[in-house]
N, C-alpha and C positions, 0 to 999 in steps of 0.2 A: 489608405493605413485606418485602420478606423478611431476618428479621432476622439469618441466617447469615453473609451479605456483607456484611464491612466496609465503612463508606463512609467512610472514614479511615486510610489504613496506617503504621506508624509501625514503622522497623528503628533498634537503636543499636547500637555494637560499640567497645571498646576495646582497644588494643593496646600490649606493652609496645615503648618504642624502643629496649631490645637488642635483640629479635626483629629488628627492620626494620636495625638497623645489623649484624646480622650477613648478616641476607639480602644486604644491599647490598654485603657484602664478598665472600661465599661463591657468588654466583649469578651466573654467564655474563650480558653484557647480552644477546641473544638471548633468553633466558628470562627474565628481566625485563620485556622488551616483549609477552608474554603478560600481564602483569598491569597496566603504565602505559604510556601511550602515550607517544612522542617528548615530547611539547610538554610532560606534567607531569614527566618528570626534569629535563628543560631547567627548567622553570618553580622545581623545588625548586632552582637554583643550588648551588652548591658548601662553601657557606660554613658554618658551624657551626649553623646552623638545616637541614641538609640531611634529617639524619635524623627531624627531629620532623615536618615538613613533607610528607618522603613516607610517615610514619606516621600523618601524618590523611588522608593521601587513601586509603590501606590501610584505616583504619576506615571512612571513608566508603562505598567500596568491599564490604565487608561489612556493613554496616547496607542499602545498597541492596538487596543480595543477597536480606537477610531480608524484603524490602517484597513476594519471590515468594519464598517457600522451595519450592514445587512445580517451579516449571523451574529452581531452584537444584540439587536435588537429582536432576532427570532430565539435566542436566547442557547443557540449553539454554542458558543463561547462564551467564557466570563475571566476575570483577573487570573484564575489559579494555570489559566493554560499557557500565561505568560510568566517565567519564572527567572527571575533578574538574578545574573550570575557574574560569576570575574573570568576574565580571560588569565593567560599565563603573565600578563603584566599590568594586574590589578584593575584593568578596564573594563566595565562593567559590558554586557554581555544578555542577550535575550535565548533560553529555555527553551522551545518551543515544546508544548505536550502533542501527545498523538493526532488529536484533533486539530491545534493552531498549525503541525506543519502538514496536516493535509490539507491545509488552507492555503499555506504558504507555496505549495504544488499544484494548486488547482489554477492560482491567480499568475503560476512562471514566475513565484520570487525566490533570488538566492535567499536573504537571509532578512535580519533586522538589523538595522545598527543604529545606536542608544549613546543617547547623551543626557547626562544627570546635573544639574547643580541644586544649589538650597543657599535660602538664607538666613536671616532671623527667625524669620514667621512664615516661611513657603518652602515650597521644594516644588522644583520643573523636572519633565522629560520632555524629549526631543526622541520619534522614534521615525525611522527613515527606511523605504524600501529600495532594492535597484530592481531593474526586470530580468530576468533569465533568459537568454536569446538562445536557442536552439542551434549548434552546432550540425550541418547538413553537410555531410560527405558529396563531392561530387555525382559521383554512382548516383545519387540518389535524386538530385537535380535532373540527373538523365532517361532515368526511369521515369519519374514523373511526369518526364513530358513525353519521350515518346513511348514508354509502356506504360501506361495506365489505367493497369487492371485493378477495377472497382474503386475507381481513383472518387467517383461521384458519393460513393459509398466511405470512405473512409473521410472526404472532406464534410461528409453528413454528419458523422458519428462523432470526430472531434468538434464541430459546434456544437453539437448537444451538449459535451461534456465542457466547453472551455468559451464559446460563445458569452461574449458582455461581459467577460472575465479578460482576455486578452487579444491584443490587434489581432484582424484578419489576417496580418503578413505574418506574426507569430503562427498561427493555426496553419497558413501555408508550408511554411519551415517543419511544423512537426510534421505534414503529412511527406512532404520531403525526405526528412530525415528518417520516417519509419519504410519509406522504398530502398532507402539507403542502408537500413536495418534486413529488409527481407532481400536485399540481394545478398548481403555477407551471410543471412540466414542459408541459401540456397549451396551456396559454394562451401562452408563450413559443413554442408550435408552428406556431399560429393565426395572433401577430400576424408574424412573422417572413416572413411573403410581404408585408407592406406597409411593411417597414422600408426606406430607402435603402442602399444600395450601402457608405457612408459609414458609416452606423448599424449594419449587419452587422457590417462592418469594426474597429468601436470597441467591438463587444461581446463579444470574445476578447481576451484577452492569453497568449502564449504566451511559456513557460518551459522553459530548459533545452533549445533546441534545439540547441546543441552537442552536444548529445548524440547525437540520430540524425544531426547532419552527419558525425562523428567516424566512426560504423557505417556508413554511407554511403563515406567514404573507401576502404574497403574491397575494393572493388571488387565486393560480390555482392549487392548489393540489401539491401534490408531489410525486418523482418519486425517488424511493428508489433504487438505484447501487449495488449490492452486486454479494457474489456469494457462492461458496461450503466451506467456511473458518470458522474453529471450528467448535466446535458442531450445526452447524447451525439451526437443527431441536430443539431442545431442548431452546437454548438461542431465536428463536425467540418467541415460544412458553411462555417460562418462563418468557422473559422479559417483556410481556403482563399486567404482573401482575402491574407491575410499573405505565402502564396508562390506567388504569380504565376509565379514562373519552374518553377514545378511542376505547369502544370496537365495532367492526362492521364497524371503517372507514378504518382500515389497510386491504388492499387486495393483494394475491400473486399468480399468474397465474402461472400454471404448470400442467407438465404431470402428467397422473398416474400412477403407481408405479407401480412394479409388484412382487411377486404375489399380485392379489386384495384384501387380509386381511392385508396385509400393507399397501397398499393403506387407508383402510377405518379406519385404527389403526390411521396412521398419519395426514389423514384428518379432525377422528374426535377431535382429539388433537386439530389441528388451530382453531377448530370453538369453541369448549368448552372455547379456550382462548379469543374466541374474535376475533378469525382474519378470513377474507374472500376467499377460495378459488375458484379460476375462470380458466375453464377452459385457455390451454394454444394455442388451436386451435378455433379460430371466436371469442377471445372474445374481440376485437377493441372495438365493441358498448359499451359496459359493461363498458371498460376503460377509454372510453373519458366520459359516465353517471359519473362515481367514480370521473373521475377529478372535471368535473363541480362539484360533488357537495363540492369540496374540500378535497376530502379521498386521502389514501395515497395508492399508487401501487409498488410493490417491485419486480424489476424484476433482475432475478438472471442470468449474463451475459458470465460468466464463460466458457460455452460448446459450443462444436461443433456447426454451422448452416449451414442444407445440402439445397443446390436448392436455390430458388429465397427469402429463410427467410434468406439468410447470405450476408452479405459484405466482402470482404478480405482485411485486416487491418493488421498489424503490432501487436503481443501481445509475447513479449520478445524478439523483436529482430526478430520473424521470421513470416512469413505470415500464419494467419488464418480464416478461417470462421465463423464471430461474427455477433449475431443477431443483425439487421438492425432495428427492432422496435423500440428500446428504443429511438434511435436517431430518429426514423420516429416522434413518438407521444412527444418528447420532443419539437420538431421546428413547429412541426404543434399548439400547446398548447401553448407552451412558457412555460409552467411546470419546476419548476425547477429540477434538478438532485443530489439529496444529496449521495454521496460512503456511506456504513455502512459496518463494518466490526467486526467481531466475534472472538474472543478467548480463549482458557481456560489457566489458570494464576498454574504458579505450585503447590498452594493450593488446586487445585480442583473450584474452583472458574470460571465461564467463565464473559466476558466482551460484551459489547453489545456496540458499540463506531460510533457515525457520524461523519464524515466530514464536510467540508465549502464545501455549491454546487459549480459546476463547472461551468465554465465559458461556453460560449456558442460560437460555432466558425462560424462567419457569413461564407456565401458563396453564389455568384449568381447560385452555378448550384444546381440544388436540390439533384442528387446525391451524388457530390462531396461532399453539407455540411453535408450528410449520413454520408459518407468516414469519414470525419474529424472529426466530433462529438465522433462516435465510436472508433476511433484512442485515442482521450482524455479520454473516458471511459476505455478501454483497459491498459493505462497507471496508471486510479486511480486503477483500479485492481490490475496491478503489485505491486505498492507502500505498498497496505495494504498486498499481498501475502506474498511479502518483509520481512517482519515484523515478522513473524511466520510460515514460509516457510515449517516446516513439519507439518502445521495442514489446508493444502491447499487438495483437492482431488487429488492426482496423479495419480491417475487411469484411470482418464476420457482420449480418446482419441482424447485430445484438436489441436494438428493440424495434422489432419488426409490429409490433401493438400498435407504434407510434403512427404505423405510413397506411 
């Protein structure tokens, strides 16, 4: 075990009430909202205890920032990333921002436990985290030990993402859990053909479908950003059973699989489910036509892109060649980009979840615009992968430029 990586993190902070009283008196509300949320200011009330309540929240935010000293020093997170709310019993709890949650996931931490107190002159907070230990099924340990396909690549990739943030023992557990996921993936792929239509539809739960409907309402088609997450083959096909009205309106550009019989099997499943399959090479005109018809195009963006197809941007803090096509098409057409992810629940059911459309980064230089927006896409994929890291395809040599 890497003893240099803390298993539990603890942050403590204390603040004088007079300091917060002065802050509230002299700071414009728009500046206060860079520290506190509207809900936090409302919950503090307007009575005699307002200053103490807001001071305790300030101490809690500072204690949380001390859990991540590097990211705080780099300005990646700030007080507004940790909102202090109350649970159903009135106890304080932390609601992390999207960025803060990604840090918790990257460091494999469950949540932040919080304790607040205040006296006549000061308020204090204690923030503590617990490590999140990955559950490893027996089949994962067996495959990892006896059939270690690309195990060196899997471990190398995991160390690039989690190295220095979690103990080496947790990295090995993530690798074993990944092989367990891969084993279930293959079993599900084989069993799918023998399931009834009702069973197939019941396999998948679709979440936040309003996000893609709002994007589609813009009338410019939709670009869906995703990766090799969960059982992407099964979930995409089975999930279409929930949208019979959109048969033939969703298309996936993809390279042929090898051997040819496998490609024929997968492509046949897609088409029977009502999914269009476009060749990855030379598909630009077809993609533009489909977007003009307000269809949906799915881009799988988590693989290495060689030559002119790629642009070098960060992915989990390391330079990685990423396909430029999604940003190029999004900027040219104005089509919204909606992230989507899939994962398997412990009971064997699958979830297909859509996220809100990503903001567009505007730049005068077209090349810089492609680079900046591609970085936004990679950051979205990072957040999706970190939710269920054992269910991402770690076998792929994603960071070829580092080798």
